C-alpha positions as CSV (number, residue, x, y, z in Angstrom):
1,M,-18.6,-98.9,-7.2
2,L,-21.5,-98.5,-9.6
3,P,-24.8,-100.1,-8.5
4,S,-25.8,-103.0,-10.7
5,T,-28.9,-102.4,-12.7
6,P,-31.3,-105.3,-12.8
7,G,-32.4,-106.4,-16.2
8,R,-29.4,-105.0,-18.0
9,G,-28.0,-107.4,-20.6
10,D,-30.9,-109.7,-20.5
11,L,-31.2,-109.9,-24.3
12,D,-30.6,-113.3,-25.7
13,V,-28.4,-113.9,-28.7
14,E,-31.4,-114.9,-30.8
15,D,-33.1,-111.6,-30.0
16,L,-30.0,-109.6,-31.1
17,L,-29.8,-111.7,-34.3
18,K,-33.5,-110.9,-35.0
19,I,-32.9,-107.2,-34.6
20,I,-29.9,-107.3,-36.9
21,L,-31.8,-109.3,-39.5
22,V,-34.7,-106.8,-39.4
23,L,-32.2,-103.9,-39.8
24,V,-30.5,-105.6,-42.8
25,V,-33.8,-106.3,-44.5
26,I,-34.8,-102.6,-44.0
27,Y,-31.5,-101.5,-45.5
28,I,-31.9,-103.8,-48.5
29,A,-35.5,-102.6,-49.1
30,I,-34.5,-98.9,-48.9
31,N,-31.5,-99.6,-51.3
32,I,-33.8,-101.3,-53.8
33,A,-36.4,-98.5,-53.5
34,F,-33.7,-95.9,-54.3
35,D,-32.5,-98.0,-57.2
36,V,-36.0,-98.1,-58.7
37,I,-36.6,-94.4,-58.1
38,G,-33.2,-93.7,-59.8
39,F,-34.1,-95.9,-62.7
40,V,-37.5,-94.4,-63.3
41,F,-36.5,-90.7,-62.8
42,G,-32.9,-90.9,-64.1
43,P,-33.7,-90.0,-67.7
44,L,-35.9,-87.2,-66.6
45,S,-33.2,-85.4,-64.6
46,N,-31.6,-84.0,-67.8
47,I,-34.9,-82.8,-69.1
48,V,-35.7,-81.1,-65.8
49,G,-32.3,-79.4,-65.8
50,L,-32.9,-78.2,-69.3
51,I,-36.3,-76.8,-68.4
52,I,-34.8,-74.9,-65.5
53,V,-32.1,-73.4,-67.7
54,V,-34.7,-72.4,-70.3
55,L,-36.9,-70.8,-67.7
56,I,-34.0,-68.8,-66.3
57,V,-32.9,-67.6,-69.8
58,A,-36.5,-66.7,-70.6
59,Y,-36.8,-64.7,-67.4
60,F,-33.6,-62.8,-68.2
61,L,-34.9,-62.1,-71.7
62,D,-38.2,-60.9,-70.3
63,Y,-40.3,-63.6,-72.0
64,I,-41.8,-64.5,-68.6
């Protein structure tokens, strides 16, 4: 038989609910942060891609 470990399973239901609540709040905060970052930098992604293509073409044509 396995020896019983004292203190194992001593968490109350309220403590578990607090941990779950904190994790859900952290998840929502991270989700909102990614939405804000995507909203701010979303229109710039096409411009950055275009700049990269222009730099590659300029390199191949020996303008750089």
